[in-house]
N, C-alpha and C positions, 0 to 999 in steps of 0.2 A: 821070837825074832830078836837078834842082838842089835839094838838100836845104836850101840856105841860104835858099830862098824859101818853104819849107814850115814848118809848125809841127808839132813832135813831140807827139803825144798820149801823155802819160806816166802818167796816173792817171785812174781812173774811179770814180764813186760813184753809187749809186742807192738809192732806197727806194720800193717800189711795192707794189701789192696782191698781187703774186705773188712777192715776194722782198725780204728785208731787206738788200739789197746788190746791187752791179752784176752779179756773176757768177751769183748765184742767180736774179735777175730775168731775165737773158738766157737762162739754161737753161730757165726756165719758159716763156718766149715761144717758144723753139725747140720745146719739147714741146707747145705749144698749150694749156697750162694756163690756165684762166680763173679769175680771182679775184673772181667776182661773188657777192654775197650779197643777202638782203633787208634793207632798212633796218629797224632795230629798232622804229621808231615812225612813219615817214613813209609815208602811203598815197596812191595816185593817185586820180583821179576815179572809178575803178571800185571803190574800196575795197580794192585790192590793194596789198601792200607794194611800195614802189619798189625797183627793182633798182639796186644801186650796186657800185662796186669800192672797198673800204675797206682800209686798212692795219690789220690786226688788233691790232698792238701798241699802237695809239693808242686802243683802245676806251674807256679811262677818261678821255680828253681831249675834252671837249665843245667847246672853243674852236677854231674853224676856223683862225684865224690861228696859234695855237700848234701845231696839227697841221702846218700848212705849215712853220713855223719848225723844229720838231723833225725833220721829214723833210729839210729843207734842210741843217741842220747835220750830220746824219748822212751825207748824200751828199757834202758838201764834205770832211768829215773823212776819209772813205774815199778820195776822190780825192787827198788830200794825203799819203796814207801813203808813197808813194815818196820824197817829200822828207824825211820823218822818218827813213825807213829808211837813207837815204844821207847824212843830215846836210846835205842840200841847202839847208835853210833858212839855214845859215851861209854857204855859198858863193855864194848868189844874193841878189838884191834881195827885199824883202818882196813877197809875191804881190799882184797886182791882182785884184779880185773883181768879176765882172760877173754880176748876178742878174736873170733874167727872172721877172716876176711877172704876175698876171692884170691885164688892162685893167680900168678902172673898171666895176664891176658890183655888184649886190646880193650880199653886204652890205659889200663892200670899198670904203671911202672913202679920203680922203687920209691917214688915220692908218696905213694898211697899211704903207707904206714905213718909217715911224718905228718901228713895232713890230718889224718884221723886222730893222731895223738894230740895235735894242737887244738882240735875242736873239742875233744874230751876234756883237756886241761882247762879250757875256757868255760865249758858247761858245768864242770864240777871243780870249783876252785879249792875245795877242801882236799881234793886229791884222793888218790888210792895208794895203798902200801906199795903196789907194783902194778904196772900195766904190761901185759904180754900180748903180742899180736901173732896169730897163727894164720899164715897164708896158704891154706890147703883146701879151700873150697868147701864143698857140701859136707864132708865129714868133720870139718874143723871144730865145730862147736861140741861134738860128741867126743872128739879127741881131748878137748879141754876138760870135759867131765871127768876123764881119767885122772888128770892132774888135780882137779877140784876135790875128788873123793879122797885121794891120798893126802891132800893138805888138811882137809877137815878131820881125817882120822888121826893125824899126828899133831896138829895145832888146834886144840879144841876151841879156842876163842878167836879164830881167824875166819871172818866171813869171806866167801868167795863168790864172785859174780861171773858167770859164764854168759857170753853174748856173741852175737853174730850179725853181720849186715852185708847186704849185697844189692847190686842193681845192674840189670842187663840192658838198660834202656838207652845207653849212649848210642848215637847214630852209627859210629864206627863199629861198636860191638854188634849191633843188629845186622849190619852188612856182613860182618865176619860170620855170624851165625848162619845167615842165608848161604854164603859161599861154601861153608863147610857142612851143609845139609843138616843143620841142627834146628832150623827154624820151622815151627809148625805151619803148614799151609799147603796149598795145592799148586803153587807156581812151578815153573820148570826147575828152579833151584831150591824149591821148598821141599818139605818132607812131611807127609801125612802122619808119620810116626815121630816127628820132632816135638819140641816143647814150646810152650808159650812163655816168653821172657817176662819175668816179674821183678819186683823190688820189695824188700822187707827187712825188718830187723826183729830180733827176739832176744830175751834175756831171762836169766833165772838166778835167784839168790839162794846160796847154799850155806847152811850152818851145821855145826855138830848138834846132836840132840841136846847135849848139856847146855850149849850156848843158847839155843832156842828157848829152853826152859828158863835160863837165867834172866833173859831179857823179856820174857813173857810173849814170845811169838809162837803161835800155833802152826806146826808144820802142815803144809798142803798135801805133800806126799813125801816119799823117801826114795832116794837113789841108793840102791842096794848092791849093784854090781856094774862093772864096765868091762868092755873087751875091745881089743884092737886087732887089726889084720892088715896085710899088704897084698894087693893083687898085682900080678905082673902081666896079665893079659888085658891091656887097657882098652877102653872104649875108642873107637875109630882107628884102632891099630890093625884091623883086619884079622886078628887072632881070635879064636873062640874062647870065651870066658866061661869056665865051669864053676865059678863062684868060690874058688878056694880061699881067697882072701877074706871074703865076707863070712865064709864058713868058720875060719879061724876066730873072727871076732865073735860070732854067735857061740862057738864052742867055749870060748873063754868066759863069756858072760853067763851062759847056762850052767857051766860047771861050777861057777862060784855060787850059784843059787840052785842046788839040786832038789829034785823031788816035786816041785810045783810046776804046773803047766802055765804057759803064757796065754793070757786071755785076749790081749789086745796088741796090735802091731801098728806102729806109725813110722812112715818112711818117706824118702825123698824121690820115689819113682815119679817120672814125669812124662811117660808115654814112649820113651825110647826103648826099643826091644832089648837092648843090651842089659838094661837095669832089670827088666822083668825076668829075663833068662837067668841072670845072676842070682836073683832072689829065689827063683824056682829051683835051681840046683842046690842052693843052700838049705832051703826048708825040706827038700827031699832027704837030706842027710840028718836033719834034726827034727823031723816031723812029730816024733813021739812027745816032744816037749811043748807042742802047741795044741790048743784046743781047736782052732780052726785057722791054719796059717794063711789060707786064701782070703780070709775076711779082714783085710788090712785097710788102713786109712792112708791115702796118698793125697794130701791136700793141694798138690799142684793143680788139680782140676778146679780149684777155687781161686787160689792166689798166684798161680803160675809157678814156674821154677824160680826158687828164691836162693839158690846157691848156698853161700856160706851161712845164711840165716836159717837153713833147714833144720839143723840139729836143735838149737835152742827153741825153735818154734814147735818141733815135735815134742819136746819136753813140756811146753805150754799146753798143747792139746791133750797129751796123756794125763797130765796132772789135773787139768780142769774136768776132764771126763770122769776121772776117779772121784774127784771131790764132789761133783754134782750127781754122781751115781748113775751116769748113762753109759759108762764103760761096761763091757761084757763081763768083767770080773776084776779082781784086785791087782793083777800083775801085768804091766804093760812093757813091751819091748820097743825101743826106738832105735833106728839104725840109719846110717848114711854112707854114701859111696861117692868118693871124689874121683875126678877124671885122672888125677895123678897117681891113683892106686891106693890111697888111704881108705881104710874101712874101719868103721867104729859102731859099737852097739852099747846100749845101756838098758838096765832093768829098773823100772819104777814100781814101788809098792804103795798101794793106797794107804793113806794115814789112818783111815777108819778101820783098817784090818790089822793094825799094829798095836 
Protein backbone atom coordinates (compact mmCIF):
# COMPACT_ATOMS: atom_id res chain seq x y z
CA UNK A 1 0.00 0.00 0.00
CA UNK A 2 1.27 3.47 -0.92
CA UNK A 3 0.96 5.35 2.36
CA UNK A 4 2.21 8.54 0.70
CA UNK A 5 -1.13 8.73 -1.12
CA UNK A 6 -3.19 8.04 2.00
CA UNK A 7 -4.13 10.30 4.88
CA UNK A 8 -3.46 9.04 8.38
CA UNK A 9 -6.45 9.43 10.69
CA UNK A 10 -4.73 10.32 13.95
CA UNK A 11 -7.42 11.69 16.24
CA UNK A 12 -11.16 11.28 16.77
CA UNK A 13 -13.82 13.25 18.58
CA UNK A 14 -17.56 12.89 19.13
CA UNK A 15 -20.46 14.17 21.18
CA UNK A 16 -23.66 12.18 20.72
CA UNK A 17 -26.82 11.24 22.57
CA UNK A 18 -25.17 7.95 23.57
CA UNK A 19 -21.71 9.19 24.56
CA UNK A 20 -19.77 12.29 25.52
CA UNK A 21 -16.74 11.24 23.49
CA UNK A 22 -15.66 9.17 20.49
CA UNK A 23 -14.86 5.96 22.31
CA UNK A 24 -17.95 5.91 24.54
CA UNK A 25 -20.19 6.72 21.56
CA UNK A 26 -18.68 3.90 19.49
CA UNK A 27 -19.04 1.45 22.38
CA UNK A 28 -22.71 2.40 22.81
CA UNK A 29 -23.45 1.91 19.10
CA UNK A 30 -21.70 -1.45 19.12
CA UNK A 31 -23.85 -2.49 22.10
CA UNK A 32 -27.02 -1.21 20.44
CA UNK A 33 -27.73 1.37 23.13
CA UNK A 34 -30.46 3.84 22.08
CA UNK A 35 -30.37 7.41 23.39
CA UNK A 36 -34.03 8.25 22.73
CA UNK A 37 -36.13 10.31 25.11
CA UNK A 38 -39.46 12.11 25.08
CA UNK A 39 -39.10 15.80 24.32
CA UNK A 40 -39.89 17.73 27.53
CA UNK A 41 -42.62 19.88 25.97
CA UNK A 42 -43.05 19.24 22.21
CA UNK A 43 -46.00 16.98 21.33
CA UNK A 44 -47.10 15.54 17.99
CA UNK A 45 -50.48 15.76 16.27
CA UNK A 46 -51.77 12.95 18.47
CA UNK A 47 -50.82 14.81 21.64
CA UNK A 48 -47.95 12.42 22.36
CA UNK A 49 -44.46 13.65 23.33
CA UNK A 50 -42.13 13.74 20.33
CA UNK A 51 -39.34 11.19 20.51
CA UNK A 52 -35.85 12.70 20.10
CA UNK A 53 -32.19 11.83 20.72
CA UNK A 54 -30.73 14.59 22.89
CA UNK A 55 -27.37 15.15 24.56
CA UNK A 56 -28.21 15.15 28.27
CA UNK A 57 -25.38 17.44 29.33
CA UNK A 58 -26.90 20.25 27.23
CA UNK A 59 -30.26 20.12 29.05
CA UNK A 60 -29.88 23.68 30.36
CA UNK A 61 -29.01 25.15 26.94
CA UNK A 62 -32.15 26.13 24.98
CA UNK A 63 -30.32 27.82 22.09
CA UNK A 64 -30.00 25.28 19.27
CA UNK A 65 -26.97 26.96 17.67
CA UNK A 66 -25.15 27.07 21.00
CA UNK A 67 -25.89 23.36 21.49
CA UNK A 68 -24.36 22.69 18.08
CA UNK A 69 -21.36 24.88 18.87
CA UNK A 70 -20.72 23.28 22.27
CA UNK A 71 -20.81 19.77 20.81
CA UNK A 72 -18.63 20.86 17.89
CA UNK A 73 -15.94 22.41 20.09
CA UNK A 74 -15.87 19.36 22.37
CA UNK A 75 -15.42 16.95 19.45
CA UNK A 76 -12.70 19.07 17.82
CA UNK A 77 -10.82 19.37 21.12
CA UNK A 78 -10.95 15.59 21.57
CA UNK A 79 -9.72 14.97 18.02
CA UNK A 80 -6.79 17.38 18.56
CA UNK A 81 -5.56 15.63 21.72
CA UNK A 82 -2.81 13.64 19.92
CA UNK A 83 -1.28 16.91 18.68
CA UNK A 84 -1.20 18.30 22.21
CA UNK A 85 0.16 15.10 23.73
CA UNK A 86 3.07 14.94 21.26
CA UNK A 87 3.61 18.70 21.00
CA UNK A 88 2.78 18.28 17.33
CA UNK A 89 1.33 21.79 17.21
CA UNK A 90 4.94 23.04 17.36
CA UNK A 91 6.33 20.78 14.63
CA UNK A 92 3.52 21.22 12.10
CA UNK A 93 1.61 24.00 10.42
CA UNK A 94 -1.51 25.38 12.09
CA UNK A 95 -4.43 23.03 11.42
CA UNK A 96 -6.94 23.61 8.64
CA UNK A 97 -10.53 23.18 9.85
CA UNK A 98 -13.37 22.04 7.58
CA UNK A 99 -16.79 22.04 9.25
CA UNK A 100 -19.99 20.50 7.89
CA UNK A 101 -23.16 22.30 8.97
CA UNK A 102 -26.86 21.91 8.15
CA UNK A 103 -28.13 23.13 4.82
CA UNK A 104 -30.48 26.09 5.06
CA UNK A 105 -33.61 25.09 6.95
CA UNK A 106 -35.86 26.29 9.77
CA UNK A 107 -34.50 28.01 11.90
CA UNK A 108 -30.96 28.21 10.48
CA UNK A 109 -30.45 31.31 8.36
CA UNK A 110 -27.31 33.05 7.08
CA UNK A 111 -26.25 33.95 10.63
CA UNK A 112 -25.46 30.32 11.49
CA UNK A 113 -21.95 30.32 10.02
CA UNK A 114 -20.99 33.60 11.72
CA UNK A 115 -22.20 32.37 15.11
CA UNK A 116 -20.33 29.07 14.80
CA UNK A 117 -17.17 30.90 13.72
CA UNK A 118 -17.33 33.21 16.74
CA UNK A 119 -17.77 30.27 19.08
CA UNK A 120 -14.83 28.39 17.53
CA UNK A 121 -12.60 31.46 17.69
CA UNK A 122 -13.37 31.87 21.38
CA UNK A 123 -12.86 28.18 22.17
CA UNK A 124 -9.59 27.89 20.22
CA UNK A 125 -7.76 31.20 20.68
CA UNK A 126 -4.62 29.85 18.99
CA UNK A 127 -6.76 29.62 15.91
CA UNK A 128 -6.62 27.61 12.72
CA UNK A 129 -4.79 28.26 9.47
CA UNK A 130 -8.20 28.50 7.84
CA UNK A 131 -11.80 27.67 8.75
CA UNK A 132 -14.21 26.62 6.02
CA UNK A 133 -17.90 25.94 6.60
CA UNK A 134 -19.84 23.60 4.28
CA UNK A 135 -23.62 23.93 4.49
CA UNK A 136 -24.64 20.78 2.66
CA UNK A 137 -26.12 18.58 5.39
CA UNK A 138 -25.58 14.83 5.74
CA UNK A 139 -22.84 14.38 3.14
CA UNK A 140 -20.93 17.55 4.07
CA UNK A 141 -18.34 15.93 6.32
CA UNK A 142 -17.46 13.34 3.67
CA UNK A 143 -17.28 16.04 1.00
CA UNK A 144 -14.76 17.71 3.33
CA UNK A 145 -12.74 14.47 3.35
CA UNK A 146 -12.14 14.90 -0.38
CA UNK A 147 -10.54 18.30 0.28
CA UNK A 148 -8.65 16.95 3.28
CA UNK A 149 -7.14 14.06 1.34
CA UNK A 150 -5.99 16.38 -1.47
CA UNK A 151 -4.49 18.79 1.05
CA UNK A 152 -2.60 16.10 2.95
CA UNK A 153 -1.22 14.70 -0.31
CA UNK A 154 0.13 18.05 -1.51
CA UNK A 155 1.08 19.75 1.77
CA UNK A 156 2.77 17.11 3.86
CA UNK A 157 3.03 19.11 7.09
CA UNK A 158 -0.53 20.47 7.05
CA UNK A 159 -2.87 18.91 9.65
CA UNK A 160 -6.51 18.93 8.58
CA UNK A 161 -9.49 18.54 10.90
CA UNK A 162 -12.82 17.59 9.39
CA UNK A 163 -15.83 18.06 11.63
CA UNK A 164 -19.59 18.31 11.54
CA UNK A 165 -22.37 19.38 13.87
CA UNK A 166 -26.14 19.42 13.69
CA UNK A 167 -29.24 19.65 15.87
CA UNK A 168 -32.86 18.95 14.91
CA UNK A 169 -34.30 19.80 18.33
CA UNK A 170 -35.45 23.38 17.82
CA UNK A 171 -39.26 23.53 18.32
CA UNK A 172 -39.79 25.17 14.91
CA UNK A 173 -37.68 22.47 13.28
CA UNK A 174 -39.66 19.70 14.97
CA UNK A 175 -42.95 21.22 13.85
CA UNK A 176 -41.62 21.50 10.30
CA UNK A 177 -40.50 17.86 10.36
CA UNK A 178 -43.98 16.77 11.38
CA UNK A 179 -45.68 18.98 8.78
CA UNK A 180 -43.47 17.55 6.02
CA UNK A 181 -44.03 13.91 7.12
CA UNK A 182 -40.43 13.36 8.19
CA UNK A 183 -41.00 12.87 11.91
CA UNK A 184 -41.07 9.29 13.12
CA UNK A 185 -44.30 8.45 14.89
CA UNK A 186 -47.86 7.21 14.51
CA UNK A 187 -49.83 10.45 14.59
CA UNK A 188 -51.96 11.76 11.73
CA UNK A 189 -49.10 13.89 10.40
CA UNK A 190 -46.33 11.55 11.55
CA UNK A 191 -44.64 8.87 9.52
CA UNK A 192 -43.86 5.35 10.70
CA UNK A 193 -41.01 5.47 8.18
CA UNK A 194 -39.74 8.86 9.33
CA UNK A 195 -36.69 9.53 11.46
CA UNK A 196 -35.98 10.35 15.09
CA UNK A 197 -34.40 13.82 15.31
CA UNK A 198 -31.04 13.91 17.04
CA UNK A 199 -28.11 16.18 17.77
CA UNK A 200 -24.40 15.43 17.64
CA UNK A 201 -20.97 16.46 16.49
CA UNK A 202 -17.99 14.51 15.25
CA UNK A 203 -14.42 15.26 14.20
CA UNK A 204 -11.31 13.58 12.83
CA UNK A 205 -7.69 14.72 12.63
CA UNK A 206 -5.84 13.86 9.42
CA UNK A 207 -2.09 14.02 8.79
CA UNK A 208 0.20 12.77 6.09
CA UNK A 209 2.03 9.57 7.04
CA UNK A 210 5.31 11.51 7.02
CA UNK A 211 3.96 14.16 9.37
CA UNK A 212 2.54 11.54 11.74
CA UNK A 213 5.91 9.83 11.92
CA UNK A 214 7.72 13.15 12.41
CA UNK A 215 5.70 14.08 15.50
CA UNK A 216 5.36 10.54 16.84
CA UNK A 217 1.64 9.99 16.38
CA UNK A 218 0.49 6.45 15.61
CA UNK A 219 -2.24 6.41 12.91
CA UNK A 220 -5.56 4.92 13.98
CA UNK A 221 -6.56 4.13 10.38
CA UNK A 222 -5.93 5.42 6.86
CA UNK A 223 -8.18 7.31 4.48
CA UNK A 224 -7.25 5.80 1.11
CA UNK A 225 -9.89 7.09 -1.32
CA UNK A 226 -12.87 9.44 -1.63
CA UNK A 227 -15.65 9.83 -4.16
CA UNK A 228 -18.40 12.36 -4.88
CA UNK A 229 -21.66 12.30 -6.81
CA UNK A 230 -24.74 14.42 -7.41
CA UNK A 231 -28.33 13.14 -7.40
CA UNK A 232 -31.06 15.01 -9.29
CA UNK A 233 -34.01 12.86 -8.12
CA UNK A 234 -34.28 14.36 -4.66
CA UNK A 235 -36.05 13.10 -1.57
CA UNK A 236 -39.65 14.38 -1.24
CA UNK A 237 -39.62 15.51 -4.88
CA UNK A 238 -41.99 12.72 -5.94
CA UNK A 239 -39.47 11.42 -8.46
CA UNK A 240 -38.06 7.90 -8.32
CA UNK A 241 -34.42 7.82 -7.24
CA UNK A 242 -32.40 4.99 -8.81
CA UNK A 243 -29.25 5.85 -6.88
CA UNK A 244 -27.32 7.28 -9.81
CA UNK A 245 -25.63 10.00 -7.75
CA UNK A 246 -24.60 7.61 -4.99
CA UNK A 247 -23.46 5.11 -7.62
CA UNK A 248 -21.10 7.74 -9.03
CA UNK A 249 -19.65 8.34 -5.57
CA UNK A 250 -19.24 4.59 -4.97
CA UNK A 251 -17.79 4.07 -8.44
CA UNK A 252 -15.15 6.76 -7.94
CA UNK A 253 -14.04 5.51 -4.56
CA UNK A 254 -13.97 1.82 -5.54
CA UNK A 255 -12.14 2.52 -8.80
CA UNK A 256 -9.46 4.33 -6.82
CA UNK A 257 -8.92 1.20 -4.70
CA UNK A 258 -9.30 -1.77 -7.07
CA UNK A 259 -9.18 -5.45 -6.26
CA UNK A 260 -10.10 -5.54 -2.58
CA UNK A 261 -13.59 -6.20 -1.25
CA UNK A 262 -15.25 -3.81 1.19
CA UNK A 263 -15.85 -5.62 4.47
CA UNK A 264 -17.77 -2.98 6.46
CA UNK A 265 -20.26 -0.24 5.56
CA UNK A 266 -21.28 2.75 7.70
CA UNK A 267 -24.02 5.09 6.53
CA UNK A 268 -26.58 7.75 7.43
CA UNK A 269 -29.71 5.73 6.63
CA UNK A 270 -32.39 6.75 9.10
CA UNK A 271 -35.52 4.72 8.34
CA UNK A 272 -36.70 6.73 5.33
CA UNK A 273 -37.48 4.40 2.38
CA UNK A 274 -35.85 6.81 -0.08
CA UNK A 275 -32.43 6.27 1.46
CA UNK A 276 -32.83 2.50 1.65
CA UNK A 277 -33.92 2.32 -2.00
CA UNK A 278 -31.04 4.54 -3.07
CA UNK A 279 -28.52 2.29 -1.36
CA UNK A 280 -30.19 -0.83 -2.73
CA UNK A 281 -29.92 0.34 -6.34
CA UNK A 282 -26.32 1.45 -5.75
CA UNK A 283 -25.02 -1.82 -4.30
CA UNK A 284 -26.82 -3.78 -7.02
CA UNK A 285 -24.47 -2.05 -9.46
CA UNK A 286 -21.35 -2.57 -7.31
CA UNK A 287 -22.16 -5.77 -5.38
CA UNK A 288 -19.05 -7.63 -6.54
CA UNK A 289 -16.92 -5.23 -4.50
CA UNK A 290 -18.70 -5.96 -1.20
CA UNK A 291 -18.32 -8.96 1.04
CA UNK A 292 -21.87 -8.47 2.38
CA UNK A 293 -23.45 -5.19 1.30
CA UNK A 294 -26.60 -5.82 3.35
CA UNK A 295 -24.57 -6.07 6.56
CA UNK A 296 -24.26 -2.32 7.12
CA UNK A 297 -24.15 -0.16 10.25
CA UNK A 298 -26.76 2.65 10.41
CA UNK A 299 -26.24 4.29 13.82
CA UNK A 300 -29.39 6.45 13.54
CA UNK A 301 -31.11 3.62 15.44
CA UNK A 302 -28.95 4.59 18.43
CA UNK A 303 -28.33 8.35 18.24
CA UNK A 304 -31.08 9.42 15.85
CA UNK A 305 -30.58 11.29 12.62
CA UNK A 306 -27.61 13.60 13.17
CA UNK A 307 -27.57 15.44 9.85
CA UNK A 308 -24.28 17.18 9.09
CA UNK A 309 -22.50 15.27 11.87
CA UNK A 310 -23.16 11.95 10.08
CA UNK A 311 -19.97 11.79 7.98
CA UNK A 312 -17.39 12.51 10.69
CA UNK A 313 -19.21 10.17 13.07
CA UNK A 314 -19.18 7.38 10.46
CA UNK A 315 -15.40 7.85 10.27
CA UNK A 316 -15.25 7.57 14.07
CA UNK A 317 -17.20 4.30 14.07
CA UNK A 318 -15.27 2.72 11.19
CA UNK A 319 -11.88 3.68 12.62
CA UNK A 320 -12.60 2.44 16.15
CA UNK A 321 -14.06 -0.82 14.86
CA UNK A 322 -10.89 -1.44 12.85
CA UNK A 323 -8.60 -0.42 15.68
CA UNK A 324 -10.35 -2.58 18.29
CA UNK A 325 -10.64 -5.44 15.76
CA UNK A 326 -14.40 -5.96 15.87
CA UNK A 327 -14.85 -4.88 12.27
CA UNK A 328 -15.52 -7.70 9.79
CA UNK A 329 -12.30 -6.92 7.94
CA UNK A 330 -9.75 -4.24 7.09
CA UNK A 331 -11.64 -2.11 4.54
CA UNK A 332 -14.55 0.09 5.57
CA UNK A 333 -16.72 2.27 3.35
CA UNK A 334 -18.57 5.28 4.77
CA UNK A 335 -21.18 7.17 2.77
CA UNK A 336 -23.64 10.04 3.11
CA UNK A 337 -26.66 11.36 1.24
CA UNK A 338 -27.79 15.01 1.50
CA UNK A 339 -31.29 16.26 0.82
CA UNK A 340 -29.84 18.75 -1.67
CA UNK A 341 -28.38 15.99 -3.85
CA UNK A 342 -24.78 15.81 -2.63
CA UNK A 343 -23.47 12.27 -2.36
CA UNK A 344 -20.10 11.28 -0.90
CA UNK A 345 -18.20 8.12 0.02
CA UNK A 346 -14.80 7.28 1.45
CA UNK A 347 -12.69 4.17 2.06
CA UNK A 348 -10.83 3.59 5.32
CA UNK A 349 -8.08 0.98 5.66
CA UNK A 350 -7.17 -0.51 9.02
CA UNK A 351 -3.76 0.70 10.24
CA UNK A 352 -2.93 -2.83 11.46
CA UNK A 353 -3.07 -4.09 7.85
CA UNK A 354 -0.81 -1.41 6.36
